[in-house]
Structure formats: C-alpha cells, structure tokens
mmCIF file of the N, C-alpha and C atoms, coordinates in Angstrom:
data_MODEL
# 
_entry.id   MODEL 
# 
loop_
_atom_site.group_PDB 
_atom_site.id 
_atom_site.type_symbol 
_atom_site.label_atom_id 
_atom_site.label_alt_id 
_atom_site.label_comp_id 
_atom_site.label_asym_id 
_atom_site.label_entity_id 
_atom_site.label_seq_id 
_atom_site.pdbx_PDB_ins_code 
_atom_site.Cartn_x 
_atom_site.Cartn_y 
_atom_site.Cartn_z 
_atom_site.occupancy 
_atom_site.B_iso_or_equiv 
_atom_site.pdbx_formal_charge 
_atom_site.auth_seq_id 
_atom_site.auth_comp_id 
_atom_site.auth_asym_id 
_atom_site.auth_atom_id 
_atom_site.pdbx_PDB_model_num 
ATOM 1   N N  . MET A 1 1  ? -41.418 6.382  -48.457 1.00 0.00 ? 1  MET A N  1 
ATOM 2   C CA . MET A 1 1  ? -41.298 5.528  -49.629 1.00 0.00 ? 1  MET A CA 1 
ATOM 3   C C  . MET A 1 1  ? -40.233 4.539  -49.554 1.00 0.00 ? 1  MET A C  1 
ATOM 4   N N  . SER A 1 2  ? -39.286 4.632  -48.694 1.00 0.00 ? 2  SER A N  1 
ATOM 5   C CA . SER A 1 2  ? -38.164 3.686  -48.477 1.00 0.00 ? 2  SER A CA 1 
ATOM 6   C C  . SER A 1 2  ? -38.741 2.284  -48.014 1.00 0.00 ? 2  SER A C  1 
ATOM 7   N N  . SER A 1 3  ? -39.821 2.285  -47.428 1.00 0.00 ? 3  SER A N  1 
ATOM 8   C CA . SER A 1 3  ? -40.503 1.013  -46.874 1.00 0.00 ? 3  SER A CA 1 
ATOM 9   C C  . SER A 1 3  ? -40.936 -0.076 -48.123 1.00 0.00 ? 3  SER A C  1 
ATOM 10  N N  . THR A 1 4  ? -40.856 0.458  -49.350 1.00 0.00 ? 4  THR A N  1 
ATOM 11  C CA . THR A 1 4  ? -41.275 -0.421 -50.379 1.00 0.00 ? 4  THR A CA 1 
ATOM 12  C C  . THR A 1 4  ? -40.038 -1.064 -50.969 1.00 0.00 ? 4  THR A C  1 
ATOM 13  N N  . ARG A 1 5  ? -38.785 -0.796 -50.596 1.00 0.00 ? 5  ARG A N  1 
ATOM 14  C CA . ARG A 1 5  ? -37.637 -1.233 -51.083 1.00 0.00 ? 5  ARG A CA 1 
ATOM 15  C C  . ARG A 1 5  ? -37.591 -2.795 -50.980 1.00 0.00 ? 5  ARG A C  1 
ATOM 16  N N  . GLY A 1 6  ? -38.128 -3.262 -49.826 1.00 0.00 ? 6  GLY A N  1 
ATOM 17  C CA . GLY A 1 6  ? -38.111 -4.739 -49.475 1.00 0.00 ? 6  GLY A CA 1 
ATOM 18  C C  . GLY A 1 6  ? -38.819 -5.534 -50.590 1.00 0.00 ? 6  GLY A C  1 
ATOM 19  N N  . SER A 1 7  ? -40.040 -4.946 -51.007 1.00 0.00 ? 7  SER A N  1 
ATOM 20  C CA . SER A 1 7  ? -40.712 -5.693 -52.011 1.00 0.00 ? 7  SER A CA 1 
ATOM 21  C C  . SER A 1 7  ? -40.093 -5.703 -53.468 1.00 0.00 ? 7  SER A C  1 
ATOM 22  N N  . GLN A 1 8  ? -40.457 -6.703 -54.191 1.00 0.00 ? 8  GLN A N  1 
ATOM 23  C CA . GLN A 1 8  ? -39.799 -6.697 -55.644 1.00 0.00 ? 8  GLN A CA 1 
ATOM 24  C C  . GLN A 1 8  ? -40.550 -5.691 -56.543 1.00 0.00 ? 8  GLN A C  1 
ATOM 25  N N  . GLY A 1 9  ? -39.775 -4.990 -57.163 1.00 0.00 ? 9  GLY A N  1 
ATOM 26  C CA . GLY A 1 9  ? -40.344 -3.955 -58.281 1.00 0.00 ? 9  GLY A CA 1 
ATOM 27  C C  . GLY A 1 9  ? -40.807 -2.686 -57.527 1.00 0.00 ? 9  GLY A C  1 
ATOM 28  N N  . GLY A 1 10 ? -40.785 -2.548 -56.293 1.00 0.00 ? 10 GLY A N  1 
ATOM 29  C CA . GLY A 1 10 ? -41.178 -1.448 -55.586 1.00 0.00 ? 10 GLY A CA 1 
ATOM 30  C C  . GLY A 1 10 ? -40.313 -0.194 -55.864 1.00 0.00 ? 10 GLY A C  1 
ATOM 31  N N  . GLU A 1 11 ? -39.020 -0.556 -56.098 1.00 0.00 ? 11 GLU A N  1 
ATOM 32  C CA . GLU A 1 11 ? -38.210 0.553  -56.283 1.00 0.00 ? 11 GLU A CA 1 
ATOM 33  C C  . GLU A 1 11 ? -38.391 1.067  -57.709 1.00 0.00 ? 11 GLU A C  1 
ATOM 34  N N  . SER A 1 12 ? -38.530 0.130  -58.647 1.00 0.00 ? 12 SER A N  1 
ATOM 35  C CA . SER A 1 12 ? -38.658 0.684  -60.158 1.00 0.00 ? 12 SER A CA 1 
ATOM 36  C C  . SER A 1 12 ? -40.038 1.454  -60.311 1.00 0.00 ? 12 SER A C  1 
ATOM 37  N N  . GLU A 1 13 ? -41.044 1.041  -59.477 1.00 0.00 ? 13 GLU A N  1 
ATOM 38  C CA . GLU A 1 13 ? -42.328 1.601  -59.502 1.00 0.00 ? 13 GLU A CA 1 
ATOM 39  C C  . GLU A 1 13 ? -42.215 3.102  -58.978 1.00 0.00 ? 13 GLU A C  1 
ATOM 40  N N  . SER A 1 14 ? -41.626 3.312  -57.892 1.00 0.00 ? 14 SER A N  1 
ATOM 41  C CA . SER A 1 14 ? -41.369 4.579  -57.393 1.00 0.00 ? 14 SER A CA 1 
ATOM 42  C C  . SER A 1 14 ? -40.552 5.497  -58.436 1.00 0.00 ? 14 SER A C  1 
ATOM 43  N N  . LYS A 1 15 ? -39.605 4.740  -59.073 1.00 0.00 ? 15 LYS A N  1 
ATOM 44  C CA . LYS A 1 15 ? -38.695 5.542  -60.059 1.00 0.00 ? 15 LYS A CA 1 
ATOM 45  C C  . LYS A 1 15 ? -39.674 6.011  -61.136 1.00 0.00 ? 15 LYS A C  1 
ATOM 46  N N  . SER A 1 16 ? -40.449 5.191  -61.709 1.00 0.00 ? 16 SER A N  1 
ATOM 47  C CA . SER A 1 16 ? -41.360 5.449  -62.814 1.00 0.00 ? 16 SER A CA 1 
ATOM 48  C C  . SER A 1 16 ? -42.432 6.595  -62.362 1.00 0.00 ? 16 SER A C  1 
ATOM 49  N N  . GLU A 1 17 ? -42.751 6.664  -61.106 1.00 0.00 ? 17 GLU A N  1 
ATOM 50  C CA . GLU A 1 17 ? -43.620 7.633  -60.668 1.00 0.00 ? 17 GLU A CA 1 
ATOM 51  C C  . GLU A 1 17 ? -42.856 8.996  -60.605 1.00 0.00 ? 17 GLU A C  1 
ATOM 52  N N  . GLN A 1 18 ? -41.627 8.809  -60.162 1.00 0.00 ? 18 GLN A N  1 
ATOM 53  C CA . GLN A 1 18 ? -40.875 10.113 -60.246 1.00 0.00 ? 18 GLN A CA 1 
ATOM 54  C C  . GLN A 1 18 ? -40.694 10.665 -61.548 1.00 0.00 ? 18 GLN A C  1 
ATOM 55  N N  . VAL A 1 19 ? -40.454 9.878  -62.531 1.00 0.00 ? 19 VAL A N  1 
ATOM 56  C CA . VAL A 1 19 ? -40.249 10.200 -63.937 1.00 0.00 ? 19 VAL A CA 1 
ATOM 57  C C  . VAL A 1 19 ? -41.435 10.833 -64.461 1.00 0.00 ? 19 VAL A C  1 
ATOM 58  N N  . GLU A 1 20 ? -42.666 10.203 -64.205 1.00 0.00 ? 20 GLU A N  1 
ATOM 59  C CA . GLU A 1 20 ? -43.930 10.817 -64.695 1.00 0.00 ? 20 GLU A CA 1 
ATOM 60  C C  . GLU A 1 20 ? -44.198 12.089 -64.049 1.00 0.00 ? 20 GLU A C  1 
ATOM 61  N N  . ALA A 1 21 ? -43.955 12.189 -62.784 1.00 0.00 ? 21 ALA A N  1 
ATOM 62  C CA . ALA A 1 21 ? -44.013 13.591 -62.126 1.00 0.00 ? 21 ALA A CA 1 
ATOM 63  C C  . ALA A 1 21 ? -43.252 14.630 -62.775 1.00 0.00 ? 21 ALA A C  1 
ATOM 64  N N  . ALA A 1 22 ? -41.954 14.297 -62.973 1.00 0.00 ? 22 ALA A N  1 
ATOM 65  C CA . ALA A 1 22 ? -41.099 15.129 -63.691 1.00 0.00 ? 22 ALA A CA 1 
ATOM 66  C C  . ALA A 1 22 ? -41.499 15.637 -65.020 1.00 0.00 ? 22 ALA A C  1 
ATOM 67  N N  . GLU A 1 23 ? -42.058 14.499 -65.801 1.00 0.00 ? 23 GLU A N  1 
ATOM 68  C CA . GLU A 1 23 ? -42.480 14.798 -67.060 1.00 0.00 ? 23 GLU A CA 1 
ATOM 69  C C  . GLU A 1 23 ? -43.788 15.813 -67.143 1.00 0.00 ? 23 GLU A C  1 
ATOM 70  N N  . ARG A 1 24 ? -44.675 15.470 -66.115 1.00 0.00 ? 24 ARG A N  1 
ATOM 71  C CA . ARG A 1 24 ? -45.799 16.398 -65.992 1.00 0.00 ? 24 ARG A CA 1 
ATOM 72  C C  . ARG A 1 24 ? -45.341 17.730 -65.537 1.00 0.00 ? 24 ARG A C  1 
ATOM 73  N N  . GLU A 1 25 ? -44.401 17.850 -64.802 1.00 0.00 ? 25 GLU A N  1 
ATOM 74  C CA . GLU A 1 25 ? -43.980 19.287 -64.321 1.00 0.00 ? 25 GLU A CA 1 
ATOM 75  C C  . GLU A 1 25 ? -43.312 19.970 -65.516 1.00 0.00 ? 25 GLU A C  1 
ATOM 76  N N  . ALA A 1 26 ? -42.405 19.316 -66.366 1.00 0.00 ? 26 ALA A N  1 
ATOM 77  C CA . ALA A 1 26 ? -41.953 19.820 -67.522 1.00 0.00 ? 26 ALA A CA 1 
ATOM 78  C C  . ALA A 1 26 ? -42.984 20.254 -68.594 1.00 0.00 ? 26 ALA A C  1 
ATOM 79  N N  . ALA A 1 27 ? -43.975 19.495 -68.706 1.00 0.00 ? 27 ALA A N  1 
ATOM 80  C CA . ALA A 1 27 ? -45.109 19.918 -69.671 1.00 0.00 ? 27 ALA A CA 1 
ATOM 81  C C  . ALA A 1 27 ? -45.855 21.064 -69.003 1.00 0.00 ? 27 ALA A C  1 
ATOM 82  N N  . LYS A 1 28 ? -46.070 21.139 -67.873 1.00 0.00 ? 28 LYS A N  1 
ATOM 83  C CA . LYS A 1 28 ? -46.742 22.248 -67.244 1.00 0.00 ? 28 LYS A CA 1 
ATOM 84  C C  . LYS A 1 28 ? -45.930 23.638 -67.522 1.00 0.00 ? 28 LYS A C  1 
ATOM 85  N N  . GLN A 1 29 ? -44.524 23.445 -67.359 1.00 0.00 ? 29 GLN A N  1 
ATOM 86  C CA . GLN A 1 29 ? -43.698 24.687 -67.489 1.00 0.00 ? 29 GLN A CA 1 
ATOM 87  C C  . GLN A 1 29 ? -43.661 24.977 -68.989 1.00 0.00 ? 29 GLN A C  1 
ATOM 88  N N  . ARG A 1 30 ? -43.751 24.184 -69.923 1.00 0.00 ? 30 ARG A N  1 
ATOM 89  C CA . ARG A 1 30 ? -43.835 24.338 -71.364 1.00 0.00 ? 30 ARG A CA 1 
ATOM 90  C C  . ARG A 1 30 ? -45.088 25.118 -71.580 1.00 0.00 ? 30 ARG A C  1 
ATOM 91  N N  . LEU A 1 31 ? -46.193 24.613 -70.994 1.00 0.00 ? 31 LEU A N  1 
ATOM 92  C CA . LEU A 1 31 ? -47.445 25.319 -71.276 1.00 0.00 ? 31 LEU A CA 1 
ATOM 93  C C  . LEU A 1 31 ? -47.546 26.673 -70.908 1.00 0.00 ? 31 LEU A C  1 
ATOM 94  N N  . LEU A 1 32 ? -46.989 26.961 -69.536 1.00 0.00 ? 32 LEU A N  1 
ATOM 95  C CA . LEU A 1 32 ? -47.008 28.295 -69.043 1.00 0.00 ? 32 LEU A CA 1 
ATOM 96  C C  . LEU A 1 32 ? -46.125 29.117 -69.904 1.00 0.00 ? 32 LEU A C  1 
ATOM 97  N N  . ALA A 1 33 ? -44.843 28.674 -70.358 1.00 0.00 ? 33 ALA A N  1 
ATOM 98  C CA . ALA A 1 33 ? -44.054 29.630 -71.148 1.00 0.00 ? 33 ALA A CA 1 
ATOM 99  C C  . ALA A 1 33 ? -44.583 29.847 -72.539 1.00 0.00 ? 33 ALA A C  1 
ATOM 100 N N  . GLN A 1 34 ? -45.498 28.944 -73.055 1.00 0.00 ? 34 GLN A N  1 
ATOM 101 C CA . GLN A 1 34 ? -46.097 29.160 -74.265 1.00 0.00 ? 34 GLN A CA 1 
ATOM 102 C C  . GLN A 1 34 ? -47.228 30.343 -74.064 1.00 0.00 ? 34 GLN A C  1 
ATOM 103 N N  . ALA A 1 35 ? -47.913 30.048 -73.011 1.00 0.00 ? 35 ALA A N  1 
ATOM 104 C CA . ALA A 1 35 ? -49.043 30.959 -72.800 1.00 0.00 ? 35 ALA A CA 1 
ATOM 105 C C  . ALA A 1 35 ? -48.514 32.301 -72.497 1.00 0.00 ? 35 ALA A C  1 
ATOM 106 N N  . GLU A 1 36 ? -47.396 32.525 -71.797 1.00 0.00 ? 36 GLU A N  1 
ATOM 107 C CA . GLU A 1 36 ? -46.811 33.821 -71.513 1.00 0.00 ? 36 GLU A CA 1 
ATOM 108 C C  . GLU A 1 36 ? -46.310 34.479 -72.852 1.00 0.00 ? 36 GLU A C  1 
ATOM 109 N N  . THR A 1 37 ? -45.706 33.698 -73.759 1.00 0.00 ? 37 THR A N  1 
ATOM 110 C CA . THR A 1 37 ? -45.313 34.386 -75.150 1.00 0.00 ? 37 THR A CA 1 
ATOM 111 C C  . THR A 1 37 ? -46.443 34.745 -76.094 1.00 0.00 ? 37 THR A C  1 
ATOM 112 N N  . GLU A 1 38 ? -47.681 34.020 -75.886 1.00 0.00 ? 38 GLU A N  1 
ATOM 113 C CA . GLU A 1 38 ? -48.879 34.360 -76.580 1.00 0.00 ? 38 GLU A CA 1 
ATOM 114 C C  . GLU A 1 38 ? -49.676 35.307 -75.856 1.00 0.00 ? 38 GLU A C  1 
ATOM 115 N N  . ARG A 1 39 ? -49.355 35.752 -74.757 1.00 0.00 ? 39 ARG A N  1 
ATOM 116 C CA . ARG A 1 39 ? -50.142 36.796 -73.946 1.00 0.00 ? 39 ARG A CA 1 
ATOM 117 C C  . ARG A 1 39 ? -50.069 38.054 -74.488 1.00 0.00 ? 39 ARG A C  1 
ATOM 118 N N  . VAL A 1 40 ? -51.303 38.714 -74.651 1.00 0.00 ? 40 VAL A N  1 
ATOM 119 C CA . VAL A 1 40 ? -51.380 40.192 -75.266 1.00 0.00 ? 40 VAL A CA 1 
ATOM 120 C C  . VAL A 1 40 ? -51.481 41.143 -74.029 1.00 0.00 ? 40 VAL A C  1 
ATOM 121 N N  . PRO A 1 41 ? -50.734 42.022 -73.958 1.00 0.00 ? 41 PRO A N  1 
ATOM 122 C CA . PRO A 1 41 ? -50.830 42.931 -72.768 1.00 0.00 ? 41 PRO A CA 1 
ATOM 123 C C  . PRO A 1 41 ? -52.119 43.817 -72.916 1.00 0.00 ? 41 PRO A C  1 
ATOM 124 N N  . VAL A 1 42 ? -52.663 44.052 -71.891 1.00 0.00 ? 42 VAL A N  1 
ATOM 125 C CA . VAL A 1 42 ? -54.025 44.873 -71.862 1.00 0.00 ? 42 VAL A CA 1 
ATOM 126 C C  . VAL A 1 42 ? -53.854 46.170 -72.707 1.00 0.00 ? 42 VAL A C  1 
ATOM 127 N N  . GLU A 1 43 ? -52.640 46.836 -72.636 1.00 0.00 ? 43 GLU A N  1 
ATOM 128 C CA . GLU A 1 43 ? -52.552 48.094 -73.397 1.00 0.00 ? 43 GLU A CA 1 
ATOM 129 C C  . GLU A 1 43 ? -52.694 47.937 -74.882 1.00 0.00 ? 43 GLU A C  1 
ATOM 130 N N  . ASP A 1 44 ? -52.323 46.759 -75.345 1.00 0.00 ? 44 ASP A N  1 
ATOM 131 C CA . ASP A 1 44 ? -52.333 46.450 -76.812 1.00 0.00 ? 44 ASP A CA 1 
ATOM 132 C C  . ASP A 1 44 ? -53.656 45.935 -77.331 1.00 0.00 ? 44 ASP A C  1 
ATOM 133 N N  . THR A 1 45 ? -54.682 45.762 -76.539 1.00 0.00 ? 45 THR A N  1 
ATOM 134 C CA . THR A 1 45 ? -56.022 45.400 -76.927 1.00 0.00 ? 45 THR A CA 1 
ATOM 135 C C  . THR A 1 45 ? -56.671 46.527 -77.343 1.00 0.00 ? 45 THR A C  1 
ATOM 136 N N  . THR A 1 46 ? -57.680 46.291 -78.353 1.00 0.00 ? 46 THR A N  1 
ATOM 137 C CA . THR A 1 46 ? -58.624 47.378 -78.720 1.00 0.00 ? 46 THR A CA 1 
ATOM 138 C C  . THR A 1 46 ? -60.111 47.057 -78.347 1.00 0.00 ? 46 THR A C  1 
ATOM 139 N N  . ARG A 1 47 ? -60.975 47.852 -78.432 1.00 0.00 ? 47 ARG A N  1 
ATOM 140 C CA . ARG A 1 47 ? -62.383 47.690 -78.117 1.00 0.00 ? 47 ARG A CA 1 
ATOM 141 C C  . ARG A 1 47 ? -62.960 46.930 -79.424 1.00 0.00 ? 47 ARG A C  1 
ATOM 142 N N  . ALA A 1 48 ? -63.627 45.752 -79.160 1.00 0.00 ? 48 ALA A N  1 
ATOM 143 C CA . ALA A 1 48 ? -64.174 44.991 -80.277 1.00 0.00 ? 48 ALA A CA 1 
ATOM 144 C C  . ALA A 1 48 ? -65.274 45.921 -80.812 1.00 0.00 ? 48 ALA A C  1 
ATOM 145 N N  . VAL A 1 49 ? -65.494 45.819 -82.103 1.00 0.00 ? 49 VAL A N  1 
ATOM 146 C CA . VAL A 1 49 ? -66.512 46.554 -82.973 1.00 0.00 ? 49 VAL A CA 1 
ATOM 147 C C  . VAL A 1 49 ? -67.441 45.284 -83.421 1.00 0.00 ? 49 VAL A C  1 
ATOM 148 N N  . PRO A 1 50 ? -68.804 45.479 -83.116 1.00 0.00 ? 50 PRO A N  1 
ATOM 149 C CA . PRO A 1 50 ? -69.748 44.661 -83.499 1.00 0.00 ? 50 PRO A CA 1 
ATOM 150 C C  . PRO A 1 50 ? -69.710 44.343 -85.017 1.00 0.00 ? 50 PRO A C  1 
ATOM 151 N N  . ASP A 1 51 ? -69.997 43.118 -85.368 1.00 0.00 ? 51 ASP A N  1 
ATOM 152 C CA . ASP A 1 51 ? -69.941 42.830 -86.800 1.00 0.00 ? 51 ASP A CA 1 
ATOM 153 C C  . ASP A 1 51 ? -70.901 43.479 -87.788 1.00 0.00 ? 51 ASP A C  1 
ATOM 154 N N  . ARG A 1 52 ? -72.120 43.783 -87.207 1.00 0.00 ? 52 ARG A N  1 
ATOM 155 C CA . ARG A 1 52 ? -73.182 44.497 -88.000 1.00 0.00 ? 52 ARG A CA 1 
ATOM 156 C C  . ARG A 1 52 ? -72.699 45.735 -88.488 1.00 0.00 ? 52 ARG A C  1 
ATOM 157 N N  . ARG A 1 53 ? -71.857 46.492 -87.632 1.00 0.00 ? 53 ARG A N  1 
ATOM 158 C CA . ARG A 1 53 ? -71.321 47.792 -88.165 1.00 0.00 ? 53 ARG A CA 1 
ATOM 159 C C  . ARG A 1 53 ? -70.612 47.652 -89.437 1.00 0.00 ? 53 ARG A C  1 
ATOM 160 N N  . TRP A 1 54 ? -69.898 46.636 -89.551 1.00 0.00 ? 54 TRP A N  1 
ATOM 161 C CA . TRP A 1 54 ? -68.991 46.489 -90.791 1.00 0.00 ? 54 TRP A CA 1 
ATOM 162 C C  . TRP A 1 54 ? -69.841 45.949 -91.912 1.00 0.00 ? 54 TRP A C  1 
ATOM 163 N N  . ARG A 1 55 ? -70.811 45.169 -91.747 1.00 0.00 ? 55 ARG A N  1 
ATOM 164 C CA . ARG A 1 55 ? -71.714 44.518 -92.742 1.00 0.00 ? 55 ARG A CA 1 
ATOM 165 C C  . ARG A 1 55 ? -72.571 45.587 -93.364 1.00 0.00 ? 55 ARG A C  1 
ATOM 166 N N  . ARG A 1 56 ? -73.010 46.648 -92.669 1.00 0.00 ? 56 ARG A N  1 
ATOM 167 C CA . ARG A 1 56 ? -73.928 47.616 -93.109 1.00 0.00 ? 56 ARG A CA 1 
ATOM 168 C C  . ARG A 1 56 ? -73.268 48.301 -94.537 1.00 0.00 ? 56 ARG A C  1 
ATOM 169 N N  . GLY A 1 57 ? -72.170 48.441 -94.654 1.00 0.00 ? 57 GLY A N  1 
ATOM 170 C CA . GLY A 1 57 ? -71.670 49.118 -95.865 1.00 0.00 ? 57 GLY A CA 1 
ATOM 171 C C  . GLY A 1 57 ? -71.397 48.068 -96.988 1.00 0.00 ? 57 GLY A C  1 
ATOM 172 N N  . GLN A 1 58 ? -71.430 46.861 -96.615 1.00 0.00 ? 58 GLN A N  1 
ATOM 173 C CA . GLN A 1 58 ? -71.344 45.778 -97.760 1.00 0.00 ? 58 GLN A CA 1 
ATOM 174 C C  . GLN A 1 58 ? -72.548 45.418 -98.407 1.00 0.00 ? 58 GLN A C  1 
ATOM 175 N N  . ARG A 1 59 ? -73.723 45.667 -97.900 1.00 0.00 ? 59 ARG A N  1 
ATOM 176 C CA . ARG A 1 59 ? -75.003 45.183 -98.451 1.00 0.00 ? 59 ARG A CA 1 
ATOM 177 C C  . ARG A 1 59 ? -75.401 45.988 -99.614 1.00 0.00 ? 59 ARG A C  1 
# 
C-alpha cells in the first residue's frame, strides 16, 4: 500500500479504507456481543406444544 503515497489522495483513500474496516469490525463485534447476551442455553429451552392443543379448550 505504500506505493500509492506518490499519487495525490492515495494516502487519504487508504486511511478512509482503514477507518471503514475498523467500523465494520466494531459493528461485527457489537452484533456478536448482542447475540451472545440474547442466546438461550439449550438447558433452558422447553419442548414446543402445538397450538391446537391449547385451542381445544377455548372453543
């Protein structure tokens, strides 16, 4: 990447690319952290009961 230093604007372009890459990485980390906090452990899940079983008593 140091070969672009001779051209005008090359350095600022690579700088903006670095900033974008850092922002993407930060967003990825935030998403992963959020997903981890919302994750439900397998032990805490229960077996789903079909809807019709509950509706039978309401009719």
